[in-house]
Structure formats: structure tokens, C-alpha cells
N, C-alpha and C positions, 0 to 999 in steps of 0.2 A: 521574344525577344530580344536578346540579351547580346552587347558585347561582351564578350570573356574575357578575363585576363591570361596571359601565356605565362605558362609556367616554366620555372626556367633551366637549367644543369643544376644538378645537384638536389631536386624534387623527385621524391620516390617513387611519385604516381609516374615516372617518365622510364622507371624501370619494370611496370609491372603491365605484364600480361593481361588485356583487355578483354573483359568479360563475352558471349558472342552474347546479343539483345534478342529476346522471345519479343518474335512478332506480338504488336498488340500491348506491348508494356508502355504505357501512357507519358512514359519521363523520358521515352528515345524521341519523340513530337515532340519537346522543347530543345533536347538534344541536339536535333537537327536543325532547328531556326537558328540556335546559339551558334552551332559549327557556320553555317552560311553568312551567318550577320555578321563572324568574326574573321573568316577568310578572304572576307569583299573587299577591306582594309588594302590600301596602298603597298605594293609591292610580297601580295601573299599568294602563293601558289598553290598551298595546301595546309592541313591542318587535320591534325587528328586530337581522338573525343579525349584521350587521357593530356594532351597538350592544354586542354581547358581544367584539369583537373578529374575528368569523368572518365574512371575504368570500365567504358563500355565499348562495343564494337564498333565505330562508324568514323568516317572524315568526310572532311570537304575538300573541295579544289577549284581553282581559280588559276584556269590556264586560260592563254586565247579567248580572251572573251566569254569564256563557255566555264559557268560557276553550277557545281551541281553538287554533290554529297553521294554515300554510298555507305550501305549497311553488310556487317558481317565482311567483308572486304578479304579476298584470298588471292593469293597470285595465283593467275591462271596458265600463264604462258612470259617467259622473257627468252629474246631471241636478240642475234647477233651477237658477234663480241666484244664484250666489253671495254670500257671508254673511260678513260679518268675524264672526268665533268667536275665543273667546281660544283659545292655545293655549300650552301647554308639551311641555317635551322631557327625556325623562330624562340626554340628555344636553349638557343645557343646565341643569342643575338649579336652582330656586329662583325660574325669571321665569317670566311668562306675555305673550302680546303678542298684539295683536289682530291677526289675516290673517285673507287671503278665502280659503275652500274651498265646494265645493260642497254641498250640504243633504243630496243623497243621489248613494252611490257604489256601486257592486258592483265584486269582484275576482275572477278565473278563476286557479287554478294546478291543484296536487294534493296529496294526499296523500303518507305516506310508503310506501302500496301501490302507487303512481302510478292511484288511481281518482280522478275529477274533483272538485274542488272548488269550489263557486262561495260568496263571502262576499259578503253586503252591505246596507244601513242605513242609517239616516237620522243624523241630530243626530251624538250622539259617535262610532256604531260608523263613521259615512259618514266623518268626522275623523279617527278612527284609519287607515283604511283607505287614505286621502289620504295621513296623512302616514307608515307605515311602506312603504308603497310608495317615498317619496319617500326615507328613507332606502337602500331597496336600489339605489336606481338614484346616490346618493352626493350625497345633498342635503339640506340640513337646512330645518326649519320658518323658520328667522330669513332664509335666501335668500328667501323668498315675502313677505317685510314690505313696507309701503310704505317709500321712501326716509327719510323724517324720523320715524319709528318705528323703523326698522334703524339708523339712526344712535346713535339713542338705548339701542336696546337692545346694539350694539357695546361703547357706553361703559361698558354698567353690566356687559356679562362681562366684561370686560378690568379690572374693580373688584373684581368676584367674586375671596372667598378663594379659591375650587378653582380658579381658572384659572392 
């Protein structure tokens, strides 16, 4: 297990669709351990594998004192009227921008043993599930911003000292 460095906006791995994980792949055990350790740092609600440079379909979460992971997740359900929520991202550090997210979401996938996993929730959990699946599909949250907000977001990102 190791805390891994977060890849930042501009890194091509963040725009790459992650490959499904084959059950029994020994790399998956180490990946899950790293995801779990890295997501437990303060201020982290979720972490997708490509955010630590691994193009495999898995993410970890840390919401309301519940820490876990899911392999090969797909959105199972989105419900409610999309709402504007302030959203940030470890790969775009220091910024929060309003974007639409469904207030309730669930994903399905498997654990390391291949057993089915279903995660769902409202509020921050729903937001995290949508955000992390977007990452695994090669999308950053700023893509879902309104055009005006996105222009301002990009201007601020380009001026950021980490960019």
C-alpha cells in the first residue's frame, strides 16, 4: 500500500477511458490498496484510478466516515431533478465550480472477490459516484460546467501555479 501522487489537469491519463479489470488480475489488489490509502487523506471524497496514473476501472470513496472501493463501476440509476452543486476535484486543486448533478445516484460493480457491489446515495455520495464514474470514462467535471462558468474556470486554471 502506498499513498499515490494525484495527476493534475493536463495529464493525458485523465482523458483516457479506463479499461475494465479482469477478475483475478494481481495488479487490482495493489491498485485497490493504493486507492483506499490515498482517498483517506483529509478533504477527499473519492479517487479514480486514472487520477493516480492507472488506466484501470476502479475508484475509492470516503464519504460520511464510510471508506470503500468498487471495481468496474457503471451508473445504475440517476434520479431527481439535476441541481447546481459546488464541485471540486483533486486533479484541479484549489477550485470549486457550480455544475449540475443528480441528487440521487447508484452504481454497480464488483469487489476484489468478484462479488456484486451496489453503492448508492444522495447528496455528497451521489455527487462523488457521478464524479468518479466520469473520471473512469475519461471526463473531468469541468466539462459539465455551463459555458460561462467553464470559460472562467479555464482562465483560472491556466493561471494556477500548479498548471
